[in-house]
N, C-alpha and C positions, 0 to 999 in steps of 0.2 A: 511468359506472360508477364506484363508489368505489375510490378507493386501496386497493392491497390492502398496501401499509406499514402496517402499525396500532401502528409499534412507539410511542409517544407513551402509548399505552393500556395498555402493560407495566407492570409495577413494575418497580423495580429486584431485588427479592427472587424475584420469579418469573422475570427474565429471567436471573438471579444459576444458580437451581436448572435451567433449562433450559441454560445453558451449559456445566454441571460435568460434564453427563450422561454425554459422551461420554469425559471426563477420567477419570471414576470407574468406567468401568464394568468390570466381569471381574476383578474383588479385585486390582491391580496394587498389587506392591511400591512403597515408598515412593522409591526412584529413578525408578521408571516412572512412578508418578503424577510426580511433577515435574516431570520429562520431559514428559509429555504436556501438563501444564498451562502450561509456559515456550514448549513449541510452537506451542500454541495462541494466548494472549494475546499474544507476540511477532509470529508473523503478521499478527494483527489488528492490531496496534498500527502495525506498521509497515509493513500492506498487502503483505506477501510471498505469492509462489506458495506454494501448498500444498503443491506438487509440486518444489519447489526442495531442493537438498541442502547450500545454503550454510550451514543454522543446525549449528553444529557444538555436540555435546554434550557435556560435561565431568565434569558432576553423578558425586558416587560418591567412593570412597576417591581420596584424592590429586588433590583437583579445583583446591585452591588459590585456592578462594575465586570458582572461576569455573565456572558451572553451566552457560550457555548461551554461545557466543560466535558472533558475524554480523560479517563487513563488508559494510558499502552503499559499491562504488565509485561515486566522483563521475561525473559526465557530462563530458565532454570537448567544447569546441568549439572552434570556432578563434581567440576572442579567450582562454581561460583554461580552466583547470579546475577541475571546483566544488569538490574536495578530497573526502577519504575519512572513512568513522566506521565505529569498530568501535565494537559495542555488547556489552559484557560484561553478562552478567545471572545476578542471583542470586534464584531463582526459589523464593519461600518458599511453599509451597501448606500452607492450616490451619494447624495446632498446630506448625509449621516456624517461623513469624513470631511470636516473643516480644515485639517492640517494639524499642525504643532500645538493648536489649543486641546484638539480634541484629544489627543494623544496622552497629553500631561492632563489635563483632565480624568479622563480613564483610568490612566494609572494610579492616579491620587485617590479614587473613587476604590481602587482595589483594594487600596493599600490600609485603607479607613475600615474596609471591611474585616479585612482579617487581622487587623487590631483591634476589632471591637467597637468601633464609633461609630458604627451605622446595626441601627438595631432592627428596623423596620424594613427586614427583607423579606421576599416571598418563603414559602415552606422549602423550596425546592434550592433556592440562593443558599438557604439556611443549612440545610443538609450539605450539599458541595462543600461550604465554607466548614463545618464539622470536619469533614473526611481532609479536608486538605489542612487542615491545624493537628489533625491526629498523624496524616502525612508526614509535616514538618517536624513534626515532635520525635519521629521515628525513620526520619531519613538518613540513610550512609549518604557517602560521596560519591556512588552510583548512582542515585535518581536524581531528576530533576524537575524543576517545575517551569512551565515555558508561558510566558504570557505572549499571545500573540494577537496581533492585531490584522485582520482579514480586510483586504480594499476591492475594489472593482479595478483601480488603477495602481501604476506601482507610487511609490513615494517619491518626494524628492529629496535632497542631500540635507535640507534644512530639517525636514522631518524624521530622515534617516539619523541624524546627531540627538534628537531630542528621544528617540530610541534606545540610544546610547546612555541619555541621562535617567532615564525609566530605568535600565540597566543597573547602574551604579548605586543607585536609589533603592531598588529592589534587592540587591544584594546585600544593602546595609540593614535592611529592614526585616527581611526573609532568609539572610542566608545564601551561601554560595551554590547551594541547589539551583537559584533563580536565573532565568534567563529571558530574554526576548526575541521573541519572530517576528516578521511580516510576510504575508502569503498576498499574493492580487492573481489576478485573471494569467495575467503574463507568467507568473512563475509557472501554472501550470502549462501554458502555451512550449516557454523556455523548453520543459522538460520535456515535449510530445516534437521538437523539432531538431534540425541539424541545421546549428546553429552558422555553420561555415556556409551553408546553402541559402538561409531564409532571410540573411540579414545584410544590408551594404556594407554597414560601417561595422568590421570586426571588431573582437572583444580582443581589447590588449591589455596586458598587465605587465608590471616589472619587477625581475628579480634580480637581486644582487649574490652574485655566486663568483667561484673561482673557477670557471669552465672555459676549456680548451676546445676546438674544432677540431674533429675528426671526420676527415670529407666533407661534402659540401650537408650534410644530413642528419649529423649527430653533434650534440655538444657532450663534453662528459667533464666529470669533475665533481668539487663538493660544492656546498652552502651552509653556510651557519643557521645553526636551529632556528635562531632570533630573525633571521632574513625570510628563515621558510615562511616563520609564523606571519610575519608580514605583508608579504605574499599573498598567504590565504588570505589575510584581513584584508587587503586591497581587492582579492578577485571578490571576496563578497560585496563586499562596497558597491563594485563596478556591477556587478551581476545579480546582486540579489539575494539569492542563494548560493549558498559553499557547496552545497549539494550537487548544482549543476558539474561541478569541477569531476566528479566520478562519472557522469554519464556515459564515460565509455571503459569503464573498468569493470570486467564480469566479476570481480567480488565484489563490487557494488550491489549487483544484479541479485549474487546468492546472500545476502541477508545483512544489510547497511544500519540491521537493529543489535547485529549480533555485539556479544561480549567484547569490549576493548579489549587486546593484549596485555595481560598484565605483566609481562615482563618489558613491555616496551615503557608503559608505567612507569612501571621502578626504578628504570635505568634513566627516563627524563627527572624524575624526583628528588633520585639520590646521587646518580654521576651521571648529569648530562654532558659534562668535558668527555664521557668516553661514549658518547653515544655511538659514534662512527662508527669505532671499533666493533659493535655487537650489534650492529644492523644491517640489513642486505641492500641497502637501500632503495629507490624511490626512481620510477620511468615516467616523465612526462611528454605526451605525444601534443603535437602542434602544427598550424598552419604554416606558420613561417618563426624564425627568430633573427633578431637584430641584434648587434650588441650596442652600448651608446652609454660612454662613459664609467666601462666598468659596470654598469647593469647592461642585463638583457630584455629587451622589449618581447615576452610569449604572447604571440596570436592565436585567438581560441585554445588555449591551453586545456588539455585532461590529464588527468591522473590516473595509469591503465595500470601499474604495479604504483604499491605502496598507500593503500586507501586505508588498511590496519595503522600503518605507522604516520602518516600525516594526522588522520583522525585523533589519534592519543595525543600526538602535538598539540595540535588545538585545542583536544578538552585540557591538557596539563597548563599549558601555558595562556588559555583564557584564565586560569582559576590564579594562577600563580602573578600574571600582568595587568590583569584588566579589572579588577573585582576595588579599585577606587583609594579614597583614603587619602590623607596629604599628610601624614606623620612618617617616620623615619621607623626603618626596621632595619637593623645587624642582618639578622637572618636572612631576611630578602636580598640586602644589598651582596652579600654572600653567595647566595644561589645565581644571581645575576651574573656574578663574576665566572662561575662555574659556567654558565649557559653559554655566555658570549666565547667559552674555548671549545661547544659542543658543533657538531658538523655532524650533517649527511649525506652521504654519495648519492649522487645523480647523475642521470643519463636525460636529456632532452632531444627528440626525436621527432625530424621535420618530416609530417608524412604528404602535406600538401592538401587542398579543400578538397581534392576528387580522390584521394590516396588510402581505400578503403582495404584495398589488399595488404597494404603495408600495416594500417592501424590496425587492422585482423592479426595479422601476424604478430605485430608486435605484443598485442594483450593476452594475446595465447602464449608465445613462448616465453613472457618474463614473467607470467603467472605460472608455470612448470613447475615451480619447486614448491606452489600451495596446494591444495587439494581441493586443485578445477580438474575437473575429468573431463577427456574428449565429448562424451554424452552433454556435460553442462554447456558446452562451445555448441554441439549441435543444437540443443534445443533452443540455446539464446538466441543463437545467429539465424537458424534456419528451420528449423522444425514448425517454430508457431508462424514465421513468416511464410512457408510455403502453407500450411492449414489456413491462412488467412488467406492468399489466391487460392485454395482449391475452393474452399467456401465460398468465395465470390463466383468464381468461375461455373460452378456445379449448382450451387443454391441460391446465385445473387444473393447473399447475406454478409453482411460487413463485418470483420470477425475483429473488435478491437483490442489489440494487443497493448494498450498503453490506455488508462486512463485519462479521457478527453480528445483520445481521436476519433471518437463518433462525431463531436461536433465539429472539429476541425475539416473530418469526410463534406459534411451538411455544407458546410462555411463554402469549400471546396467548388459542390455540386451547384451551389445556387450562384457562383459567378461561373460555371462551365456546366449550364445545362444539358448541353448534349456529350457530357463524359459517360465515358465508358469502362466499368459498369458502371450503371446508376442505380443506388442502394436505397430500397426505401425499407427494409429491417435490418437491424444492427444487434449484436452480442457481445457481451464481453469474457475476453478468454479465461481472464482469472474465475470471473462468476462460474463459467463452463466447468472449469478442475473442479470446483468444491460441490458444484451439482453434482457430476459423474463421483467424487468423492463421498458424497453424502449417500447415494443413492446405490452405486455398483459398488462400492466398496468398503460400504456401511458404516461410514465414518460421520455419522450426522451428528451427535454432540461435537465433534474435535472442530467441524465444518462451522457449525455455529458459536463457538467460543473462540477460535485463534485463525489466523492469517498465515503466522511465519511456516506451518508445515505443509503449504501450499504454496507458498512462491518459490521462484528458482531456486535450488538447494535445498531446499526444505524434505522431510522426509517423504511426503505422500507425492510431490512434485517428483522427486526421485524415482519412487516408485511409479508413477504412472509414464514419464518420459522412458524409463529404463525396460519398460515392455513393449518389446519389438511388435507385437500384435495392436497395441494400440493404432486408432487410425484417425482420420478423418469421420467415418463411420461413429464415432465415440461421442467425438465433438459435437456431430449433428443430432444425434440421439439426446444428448444431454438438453441441446438446444431448444428440439421438439418438445420434450417433456418440462423443460422450463417456462416453456410459451402458453403450454396448456394450463399450466399451473396459475397464472395470472392472472386466470377467471377466480381463482378463490381467494383473490387480494389477501396474502400474507402481508407483513410485516405491517410498519408505522402505520395509524389510520385503517388497521384491519376490520372489516364489517364484523366480524364474529371474534370473539375475544380469544378465544380456540385458536387462530391464526394468525395472531400474532407474533409469536417466534418458534414456529413449527415449519417454519418453510422446507428445512433439510429434514426434517425427521418426517417430512410425506415423502421426500424422494425416497428414503429409505426404505419405508413401508412398501410404497408403489412397486419398487422392486422386490420385496417379498414377496408381494401376490403374484407377479409375474415368476417370479421363479415357481408358484404352486402349478400357475397354470404349464409353463412347462414341462413338469412330473406328470400332469394328467395327460399329454400330451404324446406319453411316452418316449419324450428325450430325453431320458436322464443323463447323457452323456453330455449333454449342456447344461446340466442344471448348476454347474459352476463355472461357467463359460460365460465371462462379460462382456466379452464382444457381441456373443451371440444374443445376449438381454438388449444390445445396441441395433441388432437386426430385426428383431422383434418390434420396438419400436418404432421405428423406421417405415417397416412393415405396417403395423396398425395407424399411422399415420396417414396412409391413404386414403383418401375419400370414400373409396368403398369398405372402409374397416373402421372410418371413426367413433361410428355408434357404437361400436365392442372396444374401443379404444378408450371414450368416454366412459362406460360402464366400468373399467377397469380403474381409471382415475376416482370416480365416485364413491368404488368402495372403500379405496385410502382415502380420501376424505371424511368421509364416514369415519373410519377408524380413530384417525385425528379428534374428531369434533367431540367424539365421545371420550376416549382417553382424557381429555384436556378439561371437563367438565368436572368441576370440584365434588360434586355428588353422584353416587351410583357405584357398582360394584367395581366397575372398570376403569376407576379415575385415576390419573397419578400419583393423587394423596393418598390410595393403598398402597403405593409400592414399598416393601421393605427397605430401600436405599434413599428414600425421599428424606430430603430433613427439612421439609416448610421453605426452600429456597428456590422457587421454580427456574429461576433464570441459570443459576450455577446447576441445577439439575438438569436443563435440557442442552447445559453444554457440559454436561459428564463422558468423558470419552467410552465409557461403558455403557451411554444409550443403546439399548437394544441391542447387544450382544446377548448370548445364550447364559441364563442365570440371572443376569445382573436386574433386569427388569418382566417377572415373570406377569404382572398385569400384562402390559402391553404384549407382551409373546402369546398369551394366553389369547388377548383381543385380537392380534391376526391371525390365529388361528381357528376362531371361531369366525372368521369375516372370510376366511380361506375357503369353509365349508360353504357358508352364504353365498358367496360367489359364483358357485356352480348354478344356483337358483336364476341367479340374472337371464333377462331375457336375450341377451348376446353372446352369453357363454359357450356355448358351437361355435359361432363366428370366431371368437377368442381362440378355442384352441386350435381351430384352423388356420390362423392368422399366423399365430405360432410356430405353428408347422411350417407353414409357407415361408417362413424367415431365412429358411435357409438359401431363397433366390438370389438374395439381397446382395449388391459386390461387396 
């Protein structure tokens, strides 16, 4: 079956029109338009959970140059802390963006706010500003404060020059942690498309290096660190998004927010002239290469090995060379002399516009020395693609592998109304992983609080894909449970306060009740069989069993509503480990585990007994018994 992810056949204009539909629907106010646009584009750009409440909206009177704020907390390890990043977003939808004047004006407004020159701030902006000041005061060189401009269309070269001016000004006023980024709908589109197939004009970037051909498909040699840095700068300028150069690098998918290798940074800072002696080098794949006066024009370049190396080079040299200042520094000049002698070993592999097999093998084998397992490649290149096709063929549901893929598919279907399959239903694969993890694996707190463990290469992700019994059934059951949960309206704008932050807790409670029914059905051998839970849900979703399914759902939501009431004997406020912060409590990794939340566990126990008195209980038991027939 042909792949259902027909992203490259959708034009940017069609994609943009489809992407904006749910932003503009319902004649929203200007502020609401800006908020919707900002939430959608930032969520897709940073791959945030749609149901997260961590995005703070400040837009409106007294925003102080802060439309949206989001704090990404770095991951802890035994060796070090990754570093935290604040994203401060200026959302400019439509005519709100007037080019350079808008950029410079909003930048000045934000700097004035941070310097205390704007006192009439809204309460939300005031709180964010105080947090930012505390963050800056306590920041290390691992932390970042990124000022982001979110626009509908990509910026002009003149606008991008203005961004560089804002970055230099910000580093002078705030410090080296300050940076500027821009994101637009085209940024999302480019991350979804195979650029060599979707663009008539190929992206070409010049690289100066000491390279020699080895056959028709390979260049080998070395490139100076400063020349590689200039190559990355040009790539970012031309493409608008440096991360695109890593889109075919499995290491990027294994966590592009992981800590930068400390050893690479130390060498770059202290002994850049010896870098080539200590580093294994990098590999770039291209559609084509051509030598021109000592430089090489690389067409559609992607770094498939050396992600950590090049990100380290970028991080260190941006701080060293792009921080502004007109004075003279003997220390900096001495560093530049040493840097000029530093090189990195480089291979450039020509895979051609249709060379997927060569690309796959190059990526696979150049990463063989890294902590990348065969299963990681199968999950990235095969499993989810296969599950997407299976979900389409068996259930006519579009499984979105990358955020934004559904908008692309809808745009394609509008242009091709006879397209087969023609989808009306869709679900995001990443969300299904979190639904499954919260319910089936009991990781409700972790699912609500973090994304990395559920991303490719993360601990929970690996636990799932390394389970040889995990199948389309599990994804489909997670979809069914998630779809049914929509009627309870979880998340932002929830009609009941108890449901604002409890979507993942609901899935965990539902599965706990289902496990009780499995015991009552005298199927104790299946009590800990996660894949049998999926079969039960699939069987319950049949039209003749839907009443029993709803009874089980209603029992679960009643537990949530009672638990989240601030008053009463079964309130979360009575939990021994509750410390007054409900957001932190619901993100607690021990949420729902034995002994950690006795009030919740007792409440679930009470409702297990009450469940036996519901009208459809006998049907419920029968459905669970008959789940064995599900393939």
